[in-house]
C-alpha positions in Angstrom: -20.8 66.3 -41.5 -22.8 65.7 -45.0 -25.8 63.5 -44.6 -25.4 62.5 -48.3 -24.4 59.9 -49.4 -21.1 59.9 -51.2 -22.8 57.9 -54.1 -24.5 61.0 -54.8 -22.5 64.1 -53.9 -19.7 61.8 -56.5 -23.1 62.1 -59.2 -23.5 66.1 -58.1 -19.9 67.2 -58.7 -19.6 65.0 -61.9 -23.1 66.5 -63.4 -21.4 70.4 -62.8 -18.0 69.7 -64.2 -19.3 67.6 -66.9 -23.2 68.9 -68.3 -22.1 72.5 -67.0 -18.4 73.4 -66.7 -17.4 76.6 -66.6 -20.8 77.7 -67.5 -22.3 77.0 -63.9 -23.6 80.2 -61.9 -22.5 82.0 -59.0 -24.8 80.3 -56.6 -23.0 76.4 -56.1 -25.1 75.2 -52.9 -26.6 76.6 -49.7 -27.0 75.8 -46.2 -29.3 74.4 -45.1 -30.7 72.4 -42.0 -33.3 70.3 -44.6 -31.7 67.4 -46.1 -32.4 68.1 -50.3 -30.9 68.9 -53.3 -32.6 70.5 -56.2 -30.6 70.0 -60.1 -32.0 72.0 -62.5 -31.1 71.8 -66.1 -31.5 74.3 -69.0 -31.8 74.2 -72.5 -33.6 71.0 -73.3 -34.2 68.4 -74.7 -31.2 68.2 -75.8 -31.4 65.2 -77.9 -27.2 64.5 -77.2 -27.3 65.5 -73.6 -30.9 64.6 -72.2 -30.9 60.7 -72.1 -27.5 61.1 -70.6 -28.4 62.4 -67.5 -31.9 60.9 -67.7 -30.0 58.0 -67.7 -27.8 59.2 -64.9 -30.6 60.1 -62.6 -32.6 56.9 -62.9 -29.3 54.9 -61.7 -29.5 57.2 -58.4 -33.1 57.3 -57.9 -33.0 61.4 -58.6 -35.7 63.5 -60.0 -34.2 67.1 -61.6 -36.6 70.4 -62.9 -35.2 70.5 -66.7 -36.2 73.8 -68.3 -37.5 73.2 -71.6 -37.1 75.5 -74.5 -39.9 75.3 -76.8 -39.0 74.2 -80.2 -36.2 71.6 -79.0 -40.1 70.3 -77.0 -41.6 70.2 -80.7 -38.4 69.1 -81.6 -38.5 66.2 -78.6 -42.0 65.0 -77.4 -39.8 61.8 -76.5 -37.7 63.2 -74.4 -40.0 65.5 -72.2 -42.9 62.2 -72.1 -40.0 59.7 -71.1 -38.6 63.0 -68.1 -42.6 63.4 -66.5 -43.0 59.2 -66.7 -39.6 58.9 -64.6 -41.2 62.0 -62.2 -39.0 65.2 -63.3 -40.8 68.6 -62.8 -40.3 71.1 -66.1 -40.7 74.9 -66.2 -40.5 77.1 -69.6 -37.8 79.1 -71.2 -39.7 80.2 -74.4 -38.9 80.3 -77.6 -34.9 79.1 -78.6 -32.8 82.4 -79.1 
């Protein structure tokens, strides 16, 4: 039996299928007794998807960790500021390839 609300489970499935598609890694979930879900997003900020992801996370009261590309961060600092203001964490992926 899952302890996550149905809306949160739907959001996680939607995020995985809509934003990640076939790019999902081999580890999709890990069974734990802790009541946590960890959401991460790579290659941020992306003006095409980051605002949509931030809006959806805000709607559900969730936070995530965004792995940032330095070149994109320089181009879109407003998205990083918004994410920080909404309680999201950031990690660095280095320069864009």
